[in-house]
Backbone as CSV, one residue per row, in Angstrom:
resi,resn,N_x,N_y,N_z,CA_x,CA_y,CA_z,C_x,C_y,C_z
1,MET,-94.126,-77.218,-73.666,-92.999,-77.608,-72.823,-91.714,-77.512,-73.633
2,PRO,-90.675,-76.859,-73.108,-89.444,-76.686,-73.872,-88.665,-77.985,-73.987
3,PRO,-87.776,-78.109,-74.965,-86.923,-79.285,-75.068,-85.941,-79.320,-73.912
4,TYR,-85.438,-80.525,-73.579,-84.452,-80.592,-72.520,-83.066,-80.413,-73.108
5,GLY,-82.124,-79.981,-72.272,-80.755,-79.788,-72.719,-80.123,-78.596,-72.050
6,ALA,-78.797,-78.545,-72.099,-78.046,-77.523,-71.381,-78.360,-76.122,-71.871
7,ALA,-78.681,-75.972,-73.155,-78.909,-74.632,-73.693,-80.101,-73.953,-73.043
8,MET,-81.042,-74.770,-72.547,-82.241,-74.185,-71.976,-81.990,-73.638,-70.570
9,ASP,-81.002,-74.198,-69.867,-80.749,-73.815,-68.492,-79.918,-72.546,-68.465
10,ARG,-80.569,-71.420,-68.263,-79.887,-70.138,-68.359,-78.960,-69.885,-67.182
11,ARG,-79.104,-70.651,-66.084,-78.254,-70.459,-64.920,-77.683,-71.799,-64.462
12,ALA,-77.441,-72.690,-65.429,-77.151,-74.085,-65.091,-75.949,-74.257,-64.168
13,THR,-74.876,-73.519,-64.373,-73.654,-73.768,-63.626,-73.513,-72.868,-62.408
14,ASP,-74.505,-72.032,-62.142,-74.417,-71.096,-61.030,-74.919,-71.742,-59.751
15,GLY,-74.120,-72.696,-59.221,-74.536,-73.414,-58.029,-74.678,-72.514,-56.816
16,GLY,-74.026,-71.339,-56.828,-74.081,-70.460,-55.692,-75.283,-69.543,-55.670
17,HIS,-76.083,-69.531,-56.714,-77.282,-68.686,-56.767,-78.281,-69.205,-55.740
18,ALA,-78.527,-68.418,-54.697,-79.340,-68.894,-53.579,-80.763,-69.209,-53.985
19,GLY,-81.258,-68.639,-55.082,-82.645,-68.843,-55.462,-82.907,-70.069,-56.295
20,LEU,-81.861,-70.810,-56.673,-82.053,-71.965,-57.546,-82.309,-73.241,-56.762
21,LEU,-83.197,-74.046,-57.301,-83.561,-75.338,-56.722,-83.554,-76.386,-57.814
22,ASN,-82.895,-77.510,-57.570,-82.951,-78.645,-58.487,-84.126,-79.539,-58.105
23,VAL,-84.999,-79.819,-59.053,-86.099,-80.761,-58.833,-85.772,-82.021,-59.619
24,ILE,-85.704,-83.145,-58.936,-85.221,-84.382,-59.550,-86.270,-85.483,-59.460
25,ASP,-86.388,-86.235,-60.550,-87.239,-87.425,-60.554,-86.469,-88.570,-61.193
26,LEU,-86.405,-89.691,-60.500,-85.695,-90.866,-60.983,-86.646,-91.882,-61.575
27,GLU,-86.151,-92.571,-62.601,-86.786,-93.799,-63.061,-85.758,-94.905,-62.895
28,ALA,-86.206,-96.077,-62.486,-85.285,-97.175,-62.207,-85.821,-98.464,-62.796
29,THR,-84.929,-99.428,-62.968,-85.359,-100.738,-63.454,-86.382,-101.318,-62.478
30,CYS,-87.411,-101.939,-63.033,-88.512,-102.438,-62.211,-89.170,-103.622,-62.909
31,TRP,-89.963,-104.339,-62.146,-90.606,-105.556,-62.644,-92.034,-105.622,-62.111
32,ASP,-92.898,-106.361,-62.783,-94.275,-106.460,-62.312,-94.380,-107.380,-61.100
33,ARG,-93.371,-108.241,-60.914,-93.326,-109.092,-59.718,-91.952,-108.934,-59.080
34,GLN,-91.371,-110.005,-58.578,-90.047,-109.935,-57.978,-88.985,-109.805,-59.083
35,PRO,-87.854,-109.146,-58.787,-86.784,-109.058,-59.794,-86.188,-110.430,-60.072
36,PRO,-85.655,-110.623,-61.260,-84.980,-111.884,-61.561,-83.813,-112.113,-60.602
37,PRO,-83.429,-113.357,-60.384,-82.335,-113.659,-59.462,-81.071,-112.862,-59.811
38,GLY,-80.485,-112.227,-58.802,-79.248,-111.488,-58.992,-79.417,-110.052,-59.451
39,GLU,-80.645,-109.654,-59.798,-80.869,-108.287,-60.267,-81.432,-107.418,-59.140
40,VAL,-81.081,-106.133,-59.197,-81.575,-105.153,-58.225,-82.054,-103.925,-58.989
41,SER,-82.927,-103.165,-58.370,-83.430,-101.957,-59.014,-82.331,-100.899,-59.079
42,GLU,-82.112,-100.376,-60.287,-81.056,-99.378,-60.508,-81.603,-98.197,-61.304
43,ILE,-81.028,-97.040,-61.052,-81.414,-95.823,-61.763,-81.118,-95.965,-63.252
44,VAL,-82.097,-95.627,-64.091,-81.869,-95.597,-65.536,-82.109,-94.200,-66.128
45,GLU,-82.796,-93.340,-65.384,-83.012,-91.979,-65.863,-83.042,-91.008,-64.683
46,ILE,-82.328,-89.903,-64.836,-82.398,-88.793,-63.893,-83.027,-87.620,-64.633
47,GLY,-84.249,-87.282,-64.249,-84.901,-86.105,-64.808,-84.639,-84.929,-63.890
48,LEU,-84.300,-83.780,-64.463,-83.935,-82.611,-63.660,-84.589,-81.357,-64.216
49,ALA,-85.299,-80.648,-63.366,-85.828,-79.328,-63.705,-85.219,-78.333,-62.728
50,VAL,-84.728,-77.223,-63.250,-84.144,-76.185,-62.401,-85.175,-75.084,-62.203
51,VAL,-85.423,-74.751,-60.951,-86.401,-73.728,-60.602,-85.682,-72.512,-60.030
52,ASP,-86.035,-71.332,-60.492,-85.565,-70.089,-59.883,-86.679,-69.592,-58.964
53,LEU,-86.477,-69.768,-57.672,-87.506,-69.387,-56.709,-87.634,-67.876,-56.561
54,ASP,-86.608,-67.136,-56.985,-86.678,-65.673,-56.923,-87.588,-65.113,-58.006
55,THR,-87.424,-65.635,-59.229,-88.241,-65.143,-60.347,-89.483,-65.980,-60.570
56,ARG,-89.592,-67.095,-59.801,-90.754,-67.989,-59.867,-90.941,-68.552,-61.284
57,GLU,-89.872,-69.142,-61.824,-89.952,-69.761,-63.148,-89.066,-70.995,-63.216
58,ARG,-89.412,-71.859,-64.155,-88.590,-73.031,-64.445,-87.575,-72.626,-65.511
59,VAL,-86.285,-72.760,-65.179,-85.253,-72.237,-66.073,-84.382,-73.324,-66.706
60,GLY,-84.599,-74.573,-66.357,-83.799,-75.643,-66.942,-84.540,-76.955,-66.955
61,ARG,-84.275,-77.752,-67.991,-84.921,-79.062,-68.138,-83.886,-80.012,-68.729
62,HIS,-83.538,-81.060,-67.992,-82.430,-81.931,-68.395,-82.770,-83.398,-68.169
63,ARG,-82.118,-84.229,-68.945,-82.318,-85.674,-68.832,-80.967,-86.366,-68.901
64,ILE,-80.677,-87.213,-67.912,-79.457,-88.008,-67.912,-79.851,-89.477,-67.899
65,LEU,-79.488,-90.200,-68.945,-79.730,-91.641,-68.977,-78.567,-92.351,-68.307
66,VAL,-78.885,-93.343,-67.480,-77.872,-94.055,-66.708,-77.894,-95.531,-67.094
67,ARG,-76.729,-96.073,-67.351,-76.617,-97.468,-67.781,-76.617,-98.391,-66.567
68,PRO,-77.601,-99.279,-66.433,-77.630,-100.187,-65.279,-76.533,-101.237,-65.393
69,ALA,-75.961,-101.600,-64.246,-74.858,-102.564,-64.230,-75.277,-103.936,-63.718
70,ARG,-76.331,-103.979,-62.889,-76.727,-105.247,-62.270,-78.179,-105.611,-62.558
71,SER,-78.734,-105.036,-63.590,-80.118,-105.356,-63.962,-80.335,-105.000,-65.418
72,ARG,-81.457,-105.476,-65.928,-81.843,-105.150,-67.296,-83.233,-104.514,-67.290
73,VAL,-83.530,-103.779,-68.342,-84.823,-103.103,-68.454,-85.869,-104.130,-68.893
74,SER,-86.836,-104.381,-68.053,-87.871,-105.371,-68.356,-88.914,-104.775,-69.303
75,ALA,-89.732,-105.645,-69.878,-90.834,-105.184,-70.721,-91.796,-104.328,-69.906
76,PHE,-92.006,-104.705,-68.644,-92.870,-103.928,-67.751,-92.307,-102.524,-67.556
77,CYS,-90.999,-102.435,-67.363,-90.339,-101.148,-67.164,-90.455,-100.274,-68.415
78,THR,-90.282,-100.885,-69.564,-90.404,-100.136,-70.822,-91.822,-99.606,-71.001
79,GLU,-92.807,-100.445,-70.680,-94.202,-100.009,-70.803,-94.498,-98.842,-69.856
80,LEU,-93.915,-98.885,-68.667,-94.164,-97.845,-67.664,-93.438,-96.546,-67.988
81,THR,-92.166,-96.645,-68.341,-91.320,-95.448,-68.488,-91.031,-95.040,-69.925
82,GLY,-91.206,-95.990,-70.854,-90.845,-95.714,-72.238,-89.386,-95.978,-72.540
83,ILE,-88.598,-96.324,-71.529,-87.162,-96.560,-71.709,-86.926,-98.009,-72.120
84,THR,-86.156,-98.220,-73.178,-85.820,-99.557,-73.643,-84.421,-99.934,-73.173
85,GLN,-84.105,-101.219,-73.269,-82.761,-101.662,-72.913,-81.720,-101.007,-73.818
86,ALA,-82.030,-100.903,-75.102,-81.083,-100.290,-76.048,-80.800,-98.843,-75.662
87,GLU,-81.848,-98.136,-75.228,-81.663,-96.746,-74.815,-80.823,-96.680,-73.541
88,ALA,-81.102,-97.556,-72.592,-80.336,-97.574,-71.343,-78.873,-97.916,-71.600
89,ASP,-78.625,-98.790,-72.566,-77.244,-99.163,-72.898,-76.436,-97.968,-73.380
90,ARG,-77.108,-96.957,-73.894,-76.413,-95.751,-74.373,-76.198,-94.732,-73.254
91,GLY,-76.677,-95.062,-72.056,-76.524,-94.156,-70.933,-75.103,-94.137,-70.399
92,VAL,-74.879,-93.287,-69.405,-73.573,-93.179,-68.765,-73.588,-93.963,-67.461
93,SER,-72.423,-94.153,-66.878,-72.347,-94.822,-65.583,-72.947,-93.927,-64.501
94,LEU,-73.309,-94.514,-63.367,-73.826,-93.707,-62.267,-72.787,-92.699,-61.811
95,ALA,-71.513,-93.109,-61.801,-70.447,-92.187,-61.391,-70.407,-90.964,-62.299
96,ARG,-70.514,-91.193,-63.596,-70.500,-90.081,-64.549,-71.747,-89.205,-64.380
97,ALA,-72.890,-89.831,-64.143,-74.133,-89.069,-63.953,-74.042,-88.178,-62.720
98,CYS,-73.521,-88.725,-61.621,-73.397,-87.936,-60.401,-72.393,-86.806,-60.574
99,ASP,-71.325,-87.079,-61.306,-70.342,-86.029,-61.583,-70.968,-84.907,-62.401
100,THR,-71.830,-85.272,-63.358,-72.530,-84.264,-64.168,-73.449,-83.414,-63.295
101,LEU,-74.138,-84.052,-62.351,-75.015,-83.305,-61.453,-74.225,-82.259,-60.664
102,VAL,-73.030,-82.618,-60.238,-72.213,-81.692,-59.453,-71.605,-80.608,-60.332
103,ARG,-70.977,-81.012,-61.443,-70.245,-80.050,-62.279,-71.172,-79.097,-63.039
104,GLU,-72.256,-79.625,-63.584,-73.104,-78.817,-64.457,-74.337,-78.246,-63.767
105,HIS,-74.719,-78.840,-62.632,-75.965,-78.411,-61.993,-75.821,-78.095,-60.510
106,GLY,-74.582,-77.944,-60.050,-74.344,-77.480,-58.681,-74.961,-78.324,-57.593
107,ALA,-75.059,-79.649,-57.827,-75.784,-80.507,-56.879,-75.182,-80.502,-55.481
108,ASP,-73.872,-80.274,-55.373,-73.234,-80.292,-54.060,-73.478,-79.012,-53.270
109,ALA,-74.002,-77.956,-53.952,-74.237,-76.681,-53.277,-75.690,-76.249,-53.312
110,ARG,-76.426,-76.734,-54.273,-77.800,-76.268,-54.502,-78.810,-77.181,-53.814
111,PRO,-79.817,-76.645,-53.140,-80.854,-77.505,-52.564,-81.620,-78.236,-53.660
112,TRP,-82.244,-79.348,-53.284,-83.005,-80.098,-54.278,-84.264,-80.666,-53.652
113,ALA,-85.176,-81.058,-54.526,-86.459,-81.591,-54.086,-86.878,-82.734,-54.988
114,SER,-87.729,-83.591,-54.458,-88.318,-84.671,-55.247,-89.705,-84.943,-54.685
115,TRP,-90.492,-85.716,-55.438,-91.847,-86.033,-54.992,-91.781,-87.276,-54.125
116,GLY,-91.733,-87.084,-52.806,-91.539,-88.192,-51.895,-90.066,-88.336,-51.549
117,ASP,-89.747,-89.381,-50.805,-88.383,-89.593,-50.333,-87.680,-90.718,-51.079
118,TYR,-88.380,-91.342,-52.036,-87.793,-92.468,-52.759,-86.510,-92.073,-53.474
119,ASP,-86.526,-90.934,-54.152,-85.385,-90.539,-54.984,-84.124,-90.353,-54.138
120,ARG,-84.257,-89.684,-52.995,-83.107,-89.490,-52.112,-82.584,-90.840,-51.612
121,LYS,-83.486,-91.699,-51.175,-83.068,-92.999,-50.643,-82.428,-93.864,-51.722
122,GLN,-82.936,-93.780,-52.953,-82.350,-94.563,-54.040,-80.938,-94.089,-54.346
123,PHE,-80.727,-92.781,-54.347,-79.372,-92.254,-54.537,-78.444,-92.755,-53.421
124,VAL,-78.900,-92.669,-52.176,-78.079,-93.102,-51.046,-77.726,-94.575,-51.181
125,ARG,-78.721,-95.417,-51.467,-78.506,-96.863,-51.591,-77.548,-97.190,-52.723
126,GLN,-77.837,-96.637,-53.916,-77.056,-97.048,-55.076,-75.653,-96.457,-55.053
127,CYS,-75.512,-95.242,-54.568,-74.167,-94.669,-54.462,-73.316,-95.502,-53.506
128,ALA,-73.908,-95.935,-52.387,-73.170,-96.769,-51.434,-72.800,-98.112,-52.057
129,ALA,-73.751,-98.721,-52.781,-73.511,-100.035,-53.385,-72.453,-99.969,-54.479
130,ASP,-72.426,-98.863,-55.221,-71.504,-98.738,-56.357,-70.206,-98.021,-55.998
131,GLY,-70.076,-97.577,-54.756,-68.865,-96.872,-54.364,-68.723,-95.515,-55.034
132,VAL,-69.859,-94.856,-55.266,-69.878,-93.557,-55.940,-70.170,-92.466,-54.907
133,PRO,-69.419,-91.370,-54.927,-69.706,-90.293,-53.974,-71.128,-89.762,-54.143
134,TYR,-71.842,-89.642,-53.031,-73.189,-89.081,-53.043,-73.095,-87.633,-53.491
135,PRO,-73.840,-87.218,-54.526,-73.601,-85.911,-55.150,-74.179,-84.707,-54.426
136,PHE,-75.022,-84.918,-53.408,-75.757,-83.805,-52.822,-75.225,-83.332,-51.473
137,GLY,-74.106,-83.851,-51.024,-73.566,-83.443,-49.738,-74.175,-84.229,-48.597
138,PHE,-73.575,-84.090,-47.411,-74.034,-84.835,-46.234,-74.359,-83.891,-45.084
139,PRO,-75.234,-84.294,-44.156,-76.032,-85.534,-44.216,-76.988,-85.509,-45.396
140,ALA,-77.423,-86.682,-45.814,-78.210,-86.808,-47.042,-79.502,-86.007,-47.018
141,GLU,-80.057,-85.800,-45.811,-81.330,-85.082,-45.701,-81.156,-83.559,-45.705
142,ARG,-79.921,-83.076,-45.581,-79.684,-81.662,-45.310,-80.244,-80.741,-46.385
143,THR,-80.001,-81.066,-47.647,-80.392,-80.160,-48.729,-81.656,-80.610,-49.454
144,HIS,-82.288,-81.689,-48.990,-83.425,-82.266,-49.707,-84.753,-81.854,-49.085
145,THR,-85.729,-81.551,-49.955,-87.087,-81.282,-49.502,-88.038,-82.271,-50.155
146,ASN,-88.873,-82.878,-49.353,-89.898,-83.802,-49.827,-91.099,-82.971,-50.267
147,ALA,-91.212,-82.748,-51.572,-92.273,-81.876,-52.095,-93.662,-82.453,-51.838
148,LYS,-93.761,-83.770,-51.814,-95.060,-84.402,-51.543,-95.540,-84.055,-50.133
149,ALA,-94.624,-84.094,-49.162,-94.982,-83.773,-47.788,-95.392,-82.307,-47.655
150,VAL,-94.668,-81.414,-48.331,-94.993,-79.990,-48.275,-96.365,-79.741,-48.887
151,PHE,-96.644,-80.377,-50.030,-97.928,-80.211,-50.710,-99.071,-80.721,-49.833
152,THR,-98.872,-81.885,-49.235,-99.910,-82.486,-48.391,-100.277,-81.575,-47.226
153,GLU,-99.260,-81.024,-46.571,-99.505,-80.134,-45.445,-100.155,-78.831,-45.898
154,ALA,-99.683,-78.286,-47.022,-100.212,-77.010,-47.507,-101.688,-77.105,-47.872
155,HIS,-102.112,-78.280,-48.355,-103.501,-78.460,-48.780,-104.365,-79.141,-47.711
156,GLY,-103.786,-79.416,-46.558,-104.554,-80.021,-45.474,-105.102,-81.388,-45.812
157,LEU,-104.327,-82.192,-46.552,-104.785,-83.511,-46.986,-104.465,-84.576,-45.937
158,ARG,-105.295,-85.586,-45.873,-105.059,-86.678,-44.928,-104.065,-87.683,-45.489
159,ARG,-104.062,-87.846,-46.811,-103.135,-88.780,-47.440,-102.263,-88.044,-48.447
160,ARG,-101.046,-88.522,-48.585,-100.116,-87.904,-49.530,-100.435,-88.363,-50.951
161,PRO,-100.725,-87.428,-51.848,-101.130,-87.807,-53.202,-99.936,-88.102,-54.111
162,GLY,-100.192,-88.884,-55.152,-99.202,-89.040,-56.200,-99.077,-87.745,-56.983
163,MET,-98.064,-87.649,-57.803,-97.834,-86.418,-58.555,-98.999,-86.060,-59.457
164,ALA,-99.535,-87.035,-60.181,-100.635,-86.758,-61.110,-101.864,-86.247,-60.360
165,GLN,-102.165,-86.843,-59.220,-103.311,-86.393,-58.423,-103.069,-84.985,-57.877
166,ALA,-101.832,-84.707,-57.482,-101.502,-83.379,-56.969,-101.697,-82.313,-58.039
167,LEU,-101.335,-82.629,-59.261,-101.544,-81.681,-60.362,-103.034,-81.374,-60.515
168,GLU,-103.876,-82.399,-60.415,-105.329,-82.186,-60.501,-105.815,-81.294,-59.366
169,ILE,-105.349,-81.562,-58.164,-105.753,-80.769,-57.003,-105.334,-79.306,-57.193
170,ALA,-104.134,-79.105,-57.735,-103.608,-77.755,-57.920,-104.171,-77.062,-59.162
171,GLY,-104.905,-77.813,-59.989,-105.447,-77.228,-61.216,-104.402,-77.007,-62.281
172,LEU,-103.379,-77.874,-62.291,-102.294,-77.758,-63.266,-102.353,-78.920,-64.256
173,PRO,-101.949,-78.706,-65.500,-101.951,-79.795,-66.479,-100.764,-80.721,-66.282
174,LEU,-100.928,-81.965,-66.653,-99.807,-82.898,-66.685,-99.131,-82.736,-68.036
175,GLU,-97.919,-82.231,-68.027,-97.194,-81.984,-69.266,-96.295,-83.177,-69.584
176,GLY,-96.382,-83.691,-70.805,-95.544,-84.814,-71.204,-96.104,-86.140,-70.750
177,ARG,-95.220,-87.097,-70.513,-95.597,-88.467,-70.173,-95.290,-88.749,-68.703
178,HIS,-96.295,-89.240,-67.986,-96.085,-89.638,-66.599,-95.135,-90.830,-66.564
179,HIS,-94.266,-90.867,-65.565,-93.232,-91.881,-65.381,-92.106,-91.754,-66.396
180,ARG,-91.982,-90.607,-67.022,-90.774,-90.245,-67.767,-90.077,-89.206,-66.897
181,GLY,-88.892,-89.520,-66.435,-88.248,-88.704,-65.420,-88.154,-87.232,-65.751
182,VAL,-87.753,-86.917,-66.968,-87.583,-85.514,-67.347,-88.910,-84.770,-67.340
183,ASP,-89.990,-85.455,-67.711,-91.320,-84.825,-67.702,-91.862,-84.725,-66.281
184,ASP,-91.675,-85.771,-65.482,-92.157,-85.724,-64.103,-91.457,-84.617,-63.318
185,ALA,-90.150,-84.463,-63.525,-89.422,-83.398,-62.832,-89.978,-82.030,-63.215
186,TRP,-90.314,-81.862,-64.485,-90.876,-80.590,-64.968,-92.225,-80.310,-64.308
187,ASN,-93.043,-81.351,-64.185,-94.358,-81.196,-63.545,-94.233,-80.951,-62.042
188,ILE,-93.308,-81.643,-61.382,-93.090,-81.410,-59.955,-92.611,-79.980,-59.726
189,ALA,-91.769,-79.485,-60.643,-91.296,-78.105,-60.543,-92.471,-77.122,-60.596
190,ALA,-93.469,-77.419,-61.430,-94.656,-76.562,-61.494,-95.397,-76.561,-60.157
191,LEU,-95.465,-77.722,-59.509,-96.103,-77.815,-58.199,-95.313,-77.040,-57.146
192,VAL,-93.988,-77.122,-57.228,-93.142,-76.358,-56.303,-93.411,-74.863,-56.452
193,LEU,-93.491,-74.397,-57.690,-93.744,-72.974,-57.920,-95.133,-72.570,-57.434
194,ARG,-96.112,-73.461,-57.595,-97.448,-73.158,-57.096,-97.418,-73.044,-55.562
195,LEU,-96.667,-73.927,-54.904,-96.531,-73.868,-53.447,-95.800,-72.598,-53.018
196,ALA,-94.761,-72.234,-53.767,-94.010,-71.015,-53.459,-94.906,-69.794,-53.596
197,GLY,-95.784,-69.806,-54.600,-96.705,-68.703,-54.795,-97.694,-68.551,-53.654
198,ARG,-97.978,-69.648,-52.964,-98.878,-69.623,-51.797,-98.118,-69.306,-50.501
199,GLY,-96.780,-69.174,-50.628,-95.965,-68.971,-49.438,-95.769,-70.234,-48.634
200,ALA,-96.030,-71.402,-49.255,-95.975,-72.668,-48.537,-94.667,-73.409,-48.716
201,TRP,-93.861,-72.995,-49.697,-92.574,-73.683,-49.906,-91.579,-73.170,-48.867
202,PRO,-90.779,-74.064,-48.264,-89.830,-73.618,-47.240,-88.932,-72.483,-47.722
203,GLY,-88.921,-71.402,-46.989,-88.081,-70.250,-47.330,-88.683,-69.305,-48.339
204,SER,-89.937,-69.573,-48.771,-90.552,-68.749,-49.821,-91.325,-67.567,-49.285
205,CYS,-91.520,-67.517,-47.968,-92.318,-66.430,-47.385,-91.578,-65.093,-47.475
């Protein structure tokens, strides 16, 4: 698996390239039970893999750490994601993260996908709460594809699988650490390409 960073994304700023797709996976502050009083779940990591659907390859791998404003990283969250409070403190604001998605990764013009609908809804919720412009354009559903739903339909499954289970079904390895946003996005991108190869990804026929 290649290192993450701008140098790896050979078409990072070409938001107008019709064949590019952003695959995003979020990690957020979480707790094993209810959140402490006054705290809410907030994005702490945006994992991004760029897929070229024309050449059928993953061309970019990026990680944006986001500094939470109304919550702290719990021990449970660190165990799950590997992210510590000290690491989150070095992150950028949500506003800066969303601006980076637009300026460097064409988020306002490029379609995107995630595993399930949680990531889109979390962006909508937190952007509204923080007064930050939603980076993907409106309506919020317009440019988003639920990769889990596409995979479930393509494989004729009765229940929607988690990402790790989907990789097993597809015969693909889990690369990196599960619940690390940058690694999960990379693995979801592999599933997207497998679906595109079957002609099952929207617009891939």
